[in-house]
N, C-alpha and C positions, 0 to 999 in steps of 0.2 A: 525317242531320238530326235535331235535337232534336225531341222530341214537341211538338205544337202546344200552346202555353201560352196560356190565356185568363184574363181577369180575373174578378172576382166577378160582373160584369154580363154575362159571356159575350163580351166584346170580345177581340180579339187583343191580346197583350202589345205595348206600344209601347216602342221603344228608340230613344234619341237617341245618335247617333255624331258626335262633333266631329272634323271632317276638315280637316287642314292641306293635304293634297296630297302629303304625304311618305309614305315607305314604311310606317311604323308604323301610321298611322291608316287608310291605304288597305287595308292587310292586314287590319286589324280590321273595316273595313266589308265587305270581301270575305267574310271568314269568317262574319260575321253574316248576310249575304245568302244564303250558300251553306248554312250549317249550322243555321239557325233558320227558323221561320215567323213571326217577329216582324214587326210593322209597323215598318219602319225609317224614321227621320227623320235624314238626314245634314245637317250644317250646317258651313259654312266661314266663318271670320272673316278678313276682310282686315285684317291688322295693318300699318298704314301708319306707318313710322317711319324712322329714319336708316339702318337696315339695307338698306332698299330692295328687299326680296324679295317684296312683295305682288303685283307684276305677274307675276313668274315663277310664284308659287304659284297665282294665279288662272288663268293659262294652263294649268297642269297640271290643275287641277280641271275646266276646260272640256273638256279632252281625255279625262279619266278618267270623268266622269259617264256619258256615253253607252255607254262600254265596260262599266262596272259594271252598268248597267241591262240589259245582255244576260243577266246572271245572273237577275235578276228586278226588277220595278219597286220604286222607293223614292222618298220625298219628299226634295227638295233645297232648301236655303235658304241665304242669305248675309247677313251684316251686316259693318260696317266700324268699326274704331276707329282714329282718326287722331291720332297723337302726333308729327307732324313738327315742331311748334314747341316741343316739350318737351325739356329736358335729360335727363330720365329717362323712358323709355317703359314701364318695368315688366316683370314676368315674363309671358311669353305665357300661361302656364297660368292666371294669375289672370284675365286677360281671357277665356280660354276658359270658366272657371267662370261669370263674369258673363254672358256671352252665352248659355251653356247655360241659365241661369235665365230669360232672356228667351224662349228657345225653349220651355222647359217651361211657363212661365206662359201663353204664347200657345196652346199645345196645350190647356191646361186651359180657357181661355176658349172655344176652338173646340169642344171635345168635352164639356165639363161634367164632366170627371174628370181626376185627375192623370196625368201621364206616368208610366209604370211604372219606367223605369230609364234610366241614361245612362252613356256611357263615352268613353274617349279611346284613342289608340294609344300603345304603348310597346314596347320590346324588352328582352330579357334583359340586354343590356349597360347600358342606362340605368336600368332598374328603375322603382320608384315611390316617390317621396319622401313618405311618409305624414305627416311633421311639417309640411311645406309645404302638403300637400293639405288640411289643416284649414282654411286660409285660402281655398282654392279653393271648398270646400264652403260656407263662410260667404258668399262672393260669390254662389254659386248660390242659397242660401237667401234672400238679400236680395232677389233679383229674383223669387223664387217667392212671397214673402210677399203676402198672408196664407195662401196655399195651402201644402200640404206640398211639400217638395222631393223630387224622385225620388231613390231610392238610387243610389249609384255602384257600378259593378262593373268588373272587368277580365277580359279573356280571359287565360289563363295565358301569360305572356310567353315568347317563343321568341327565339333569336338572330336578329340582323338578316339574316344570310346565309340562314337558313331562310325568313324572310319573303319575301326577294327571290326565292328559288327557287319558293315557292308562288305568288307573284304572277305569275310567268312574264312574258309580254309587257307586262302592266300596270306592272311595275316600271320600265320604260323611260319611262313617261309621268309618273312621279312627279318631284317637285322636292324636293331635300334640302338645298341650300346655304343658309346663313343670310345670306350677304353676296354675292349674285350680281354678276357683272361683266357689264355690258351689252355686247352684241356686235351687229353688224349683223344684223338679222333675229331677234334673240332674246337669250338670256343664256348665260353660262358659269359653272360652279362656281368658287369662289375657290380651292378646294383647301387652305385653311388653317383654316377655322372648325371648331368641334367636330364638327359633323355630317359635314362633308367627310372629316375624319380617321376618324370611325367607319365611314363607308361604305368608305373605303380599307382599313381593317382587316378589314371583312367581305368584301373581295375583289370589291366591286361595280364592274364596269366599265360603269356605265350611261351 
């Protein structure tokens, strides 16, 4: 575990983790719960659009949260963005930045101080698009205004297969498909979207 980190006023460091319910973000949340003493705030955005995956992701999160709280307690919150009537629903990561700003501003109003940092999940195969992320941070800053936006950080990315191995049984509770197929009593992966292909390459038989 990292040494306990406190702010200038003696409070524990606050960390916001944006959680989709997929392997990358759940692995990130698990690592921060296990390896730091930060006060953790985990937030899920229901992206409601033509892909139709928000129900499957929500079900995954409902199953994951109580299991992750067995590591140690953390705060959990949710918001929704509904683009079902739009021809273009945007990049998820832009919405993640926008809602992260709402979370950070809410924290500031509740605590009277800025949130210390925030993060997302990614893996070595997908990496981090720094050029695109400029716009994500702008969306975050817009919702933090007039307060300062928390700095972004990433855990060192590892291969998807390593994340799955480290998650152990938690990996089976994650949802990874972007275009799920509704089945009686639940959903099935499409097997054709980018994430399904990446999971197959990682040898994940979830």
